[in-house]
C-alpha positions in Angstrom: -1.8 -9.5 5.6 -5.4 -10.7 5.5 -5.3 -14.3 6.5 -9.1 -14.8 6.2 -8.8 -15.6 2.5 -6.3 -17.9 0.8 -3.8 -16.4 -1.6 -1.4 -17.8 -4.2 0.7 -14.7 -4.2 4.4 -15.0 -3.2 4.2 -11.7 -1.4 1.8 -8.9 -0.7 2.0 -5.4 -2.2 0.3 -2.5 -0.4 0.0 1.0 -1.8 -0.3 4.1 0.4 -1.2 7.2 -1.5 0.8 10.3 -0.7 -1.2 13.2 0.7 -1.6 15.9 -1.9 0.6 19.0 -1.7 -0.2 22.6 -2.3 1.4 22.3 -5.8 -0.8 19.4 -6.9 -3.3 20.9 -9.2 -5.5 17.8 -9.8 -5.8 14.2 -8.8 -5.1 12.0 -11.8 -5.9 8.6 -10.2 -9.0 6.9 -9.0 -9.1 4.3 -6.2 -11.6 1.4 -6.7 -14.6 1.7 -4.6 -14.7 -1.6 -2.7 -16.5 -1.8 0.6 -14.1 -4.4 2.1 -10.8 -2.9 1.0 -9.8 -1.1 -2.2 -7.3 -3.1 -4.3 -7.0 -1.3 -7.6 -5.9 2.1 -8.8 -6.7 3.6 -12.2 -4.3 6.3 -13.5 -5.7 8.9 -15.9 -3.2 11.1 -17.8 -3.6 14.8 -16.7 -6.0 16.7 -18.8 -3.4 19.3 -19.7 -0.9 16.7 -20.9 -1.4 16.4 -24.7 0.9 13.4 -25.2 -0.8 10.2 -26.0 -1.0 8.1 -22.9 -3.1 5.2 -22.0 -5.3 4.9 -18.9 -3.7 2.2 -16.8 -5.0 0.1 -13.9 -2.8 -1.5 -11.3 -3.7 -4.1 -8.7 -2.4 -4.3 -5.1 -3.2 -6.4 -2.1 -4.8 -3.3 -0.6 -4.7 0.5 -1.3 -4.6 3.0 1.5 -6.0 6.5 0.9 -4.2 9.6 1.9 -5.9 10.1 5.3 -5.0 6.6 6.6 -2.5 6.7 9.5 0.7 4.8 10.2 -0.9 2.7 13.0 -3.7 1.4 10.8 -1.3 0.4 8.1 1.0 -1.3 10.6 -1.9 -3.2 12.2 -3.7 -4.2 9.0 -0.8 -5.4 6.8 0.5 -8.2 8.9 3.7 -6.5 9.8 3.1 -6.8 13.6 3.2 -10.7 13.6 6.2 -10.6 11.3 8.1 -8.3 13.6 7.1 -10.4 16.7 8.3 -13.6 14.9 11.6 -12.0 14.0 12.2 -10.9 17.5 11.2 -14.2 18.9 10.0 -13.8 22.4 11.0 -15.0 25.8 12.3 -18.5 25.5 11.6 -18.7 21.7 13.9 -18.5 18.7 13.2 -15.8 16.1 12.4 -16.5 12.5 13.4 -14.8 9.3 11.3 -12.0 7.8 11.5 -9.2 5.2 9.6 -6.0 5.0 10.5 -3.7 2.1 9.2 -0.2 1.7 9.8 1.7 -1.5 9.0 5.3 -2.3 10.5 8.7 -2.8 12.0 10.5 0.2 9.4 12.1 2.4 6.5 10.1 0.9 5.4 8.5 4.1 7.0 5.0 4.1 6.2 3.1 7.2 
């Protein structure tokens, strides 16, 4: 969680893109090019799909590209202080916290 800027969001939503597999023929999404941290993904219907589908844009707290490792995600999302808070520490009482990860099996959930 980036604490350098105020937020009105009730929770943060991070997206980690799944690395492409050998069966993936083309990439059908674009990640916003933002020097600080990408926050938007635009999905384009595959060229060979002739059904009428709209181009859609989704917003996230941050988007992580396929090559980003587990450690970078863990350290940059604010999970570490949350875990430390839940565990408490020597002589301290822990606090409540929730981390939810969603995705298909084998998709690289942290």
